[in-house]
N, C-alpha and C positions, 0 to 999 in steps of 0.2 A: 791662481785657484785659489778660492774665497773659503776661510773657515767662518761655519757658524760659531756664534759665542761659547755655545755647549760645549764644542769640539774645543775652542780657544783654552776653557776653565776645565778641562777633561785633562788636556796635555799641561796646565799649568799647574795646577792637584798629582800628576805624576812624578812633574818634576822636582814640588815641594817633597813629595814621599822619598825620592829617590836620595834627596840632598839629606833629609834626616838620617834614612837609612845607612848613607855612608856615613856618616857624623858619630851615629851611634856605635857602630860596628867599629871604629876607629879608637874607640874612647876607653875600651875596658881592659884593665890591668889583669894580668895572670897571677894565681894568687901563689904560684912558685920564684917570682920575684924577690916576695923575703924570705926563702928559704935559708941566707945566713943572716939576718936580723936576730938582734937581742931583746931581751932575755926569751928563750923557748916559750911559743903559747902553749902548754902542755893543758889540751883542754878540759880533760877529766881531771885532771887534778884541782886550776884553778876554778872550775866550776863545781866545787864541791863547798858543804857547807852552809853558810851563811853571805851574802852580799847584797850590798845597799847601791843605787844607782840613783842619777839624776839628771835627769832630762829635757829636750825643747826638740819641739816638731814646728817645722820653716815651711811656709807656704811657697811657692814659686818663687814670688816679690821676695824673699827673704825675713818676709814680718814674723817672728814667732808669734805662732796662733794657740799656742800648750803650753805647759811646762808641767814636770809630774816626777815623781818618785818611785822607784821600785824598789822593793821588797824583798829578795829572791831566797828563796830556800833548794837547793841541789843535793841529788845523792848520785854515786854511781855505785853499781852492781855490777861489778863484770865490765863487759862493753855495753851495757844499756846504762844511762842515766836520767833521772824524771827532776825537776826544775816545776819547780809555782814561782810565778811572777806575781806579785800582789802591787798592781799600780793605783796611784792616788794622784790626779790631776788637779789644778789648781783652781778649778772650777767645783771643786769638792769631789766631783764623779770617779768611781773606782770599777777597776777592771782586774781579772784575773783570768792570766793564760797558762796552761798547763802544758808541757812540752815533755815527750819521751824520747830520747835521740839515742843512735845506737852509732858503737866504732865500729865500722867498716875494716878501715888497717890504719897504720901509722899519721895518714894525712887524710883519711874522706870519713865524713858522717854523713848519717841520714836524719830527719825527725819529722816529729810531727805535732801538732799543738790542735788543741780543742776547738781552734777555731780556724784553722789552717786549710785548705783546700790542698788535698794532695799531700804529696811529701817533700819537704825541704833537703836541698843537698848543698853541705861545707864540705871546704877542702883547706887543711890547714898546714902552712910551711913557716917555717921560722916562728916569729912574734906574732902573726899574723891569718887570721879566718878571715873566709870568703863564704858567704851562706848567701842562697837565694829561695826566698819562700814566699808562698801567695797566700792572703790572710784575711778573711773576711772581717771588711772593719768596718764600723756603725759611723755616719757622719753626720755632721748639721741635716744634709740632703738628702740621706738614703742609708744603707746598705751597699758596700761595694766588694767585690775580690779586688785586693790590691797588693800588686807585685811589689817583694821587697828584694834589694840589692844592699846586701848589708856584710860591712866589714867590720870584724874588730881587731884592733891592734893592744896588744901587750905593752904596756909604759913601763912598770916595776912589778915585782912579785905581789901588789897590793892592788894594783890599779890596771883597769883595762877602758880603750878607749873604743866605742863604736859608732860606726855611724853607717846610715840606711839611707837610701831616695827609693823613695815611692813613687809607683805609677801605674796607668791604666792604658793599655792599647797603647804600650809605647811613650807613653806622653808621660813626664816628671809632672808629678803632684806636688811634689815636698819633698824635703830633706827632713832628718830624725838625728839627734847627735845625744848620746848617753856614755857618760864616765861611770865604769861601776869600781867600785871597794869591796876590797874581799876583807871581813871582820877576821 
């Protein structure tokens, strides 16, 4: 039986899509993996007051495309936290992101930012937190809703290292790494 070129391309596309789906579904770490790691990340205690962060954005090819500084002010009242992040990028541009987060229980948080799409979800275990959220992001080629798969890891009582993978339609666009220091 002869397949047309269109049928061959459709089958190849389907096979590639299935392989990508398989590889991405096998690569996730469960937040509870870090349950016994220390120091314990007490999210609402660490993110209180003033913090300073320094970070980079790397494209898919690994090239650092942006460097930035974040000056953050955080405050918790009960189970609700508000955060103001003032970004200054190496090209001189500035951006402000304001978050409101709610502590649901000992391990779960929900939050929304001024530029988020819907509500983000976070889970804390041991020394780590895992966040998933979508942010409307301006780029050189336009404005897009990008998905952030974000991990935060406590190093000591004053230092937090963050890593996020940015994607659109399941395709990785780049990574962000940030180190925060609590003042």
